[in-house]
N, C-alpha and C positions, 0 to 999 in steps of 0.2 A: 236548374242552374241558370242564372242570368247571363246575358250576353252584353258586353259593352258596345254601345252604339257610338258614343262620342265622349270626349273629355276635353276640358279647357281649364285654364288657370290664369289668374291675374295676381301678380306679386309686385306691388309697388315698392316694397322693401322687405328683405329677409332679416334685417339687422335691428337690434334693440336700440331705441333712441336715435335712429338715423334720419328722422324727419320731424317736422312740427307743423301739422295741419290743424289749425283751430277748428273746433266743431261749433257750428252756429246754433243759435237758439231756435227752438221749435216755433213756428211751423217750417222754417227753413231747414235744409239738411245739406250734407256734403257727401258726394259719392267717393267712397274709399277705394273701391275696386269693381270691375265689371268685365264681362265676357259674353260670348254667344255660345249656344249649345243646341245641337239638333236632337229632336225626338222623332224617330222614324216609324215607330210601331205603337199601336194601341196597347193599353195596359202597361206602359213603361213607367219607370221610376227614375227620378233624378236625385242623386245624393250630393248635397252641397256642404262643404266644410270651410270654415273661416277661422282665422286667428287675427286678433286686433289687440294692440296695446294702447291704452288710454291713460293719459296723465292729467290729474287735476291741477289747475293753476290758481284757482280762487274758489274758496268755499268747498262744498261737498257736492259736486255736480252729479246729476243722474243722466246718463246717456242711454238713448235708445238706438240700438243697431237694427236696421230693417233690411230684409232680403226681398227684392222685387223680382217677379217674373214679368217681363215687359213692363207694364205700368201698374201691375197689381201687387200689393204687399202679400207675401205668402208666409212670412214669419217675422217675429220681433224678439229681441233679447234686451232686457233692461239691465244696465250695469251701473253700479255706483262705487265711488271710492270712499275711503274712510278718513283720509287726511289730505291736507294741502300738499301738493307735489308728490303724492303717491302715484305710482304707475301700476296699473292693473292689466294683466294679460288675460284675454278671454279667448277661448277656443270653443266653438259650438258646431253642431251639425244640424242640417235641416233636410227632411225628406219631402220632395215635391212629388206627391203620389198621383200618378196618372195625369200628367199635364197634357194639354192638347198637342196634336201632331204639328210639327213644323220646327222652324228655327226660332229660338227664343233668346232674348236678352236677359241675363241675370245680373243684378246690381246689388251691391252692399252699400248702405248709407248710414250716416250717424247724425244725431241731433241731441242737443241738451234740452231736457224737458223742464228743468227748474232753473231758468237763467238768472233769476234775481240774485246777484252777488255770487254766482257760480260760473266757472269757465273750465273748459277741458280742451285737450288737443289729442289727436291721434299721433303717436310718436314712433310707431314701428316696434315690432314687425307688423306687417299687414299682408295677409294672403287670403285668397278666395278661390276655391276650386270647385268644379262640378263634374260629375260623371253620370251619363245617361245610360240606363240599363234597360234592355228589352227583355220581355219574358222568355224563359228558356224553352227549349224544344222538348 
């Protein structure tokens, strides 16, 4: 059985359509949510869960959501919409297996990878949480 070492969450908004944060073209990105999390024992795992709503405003944008531990990308999710003004809700999980010991910054970013005549915004909800699990006894 695993033991919870630490938990943290960043929730810029719980509500659908409650904000409008334009997503920049790659290689630029926007930080949607971030928090710190402690890893106190070797062989620990960190479970990260995120929900993001993205709306297309021009064309059919392809958005890459990236999860960083400190300055290193540990996961990416590619999201595309099917029509102009379509809103897509994305929920995904990432397992950071055996991260280094210490206190780490976890960050969720977004960027549009096909910017020619394509634009998108993060419109809410946006949530990003993490739980650090130590090996059981």
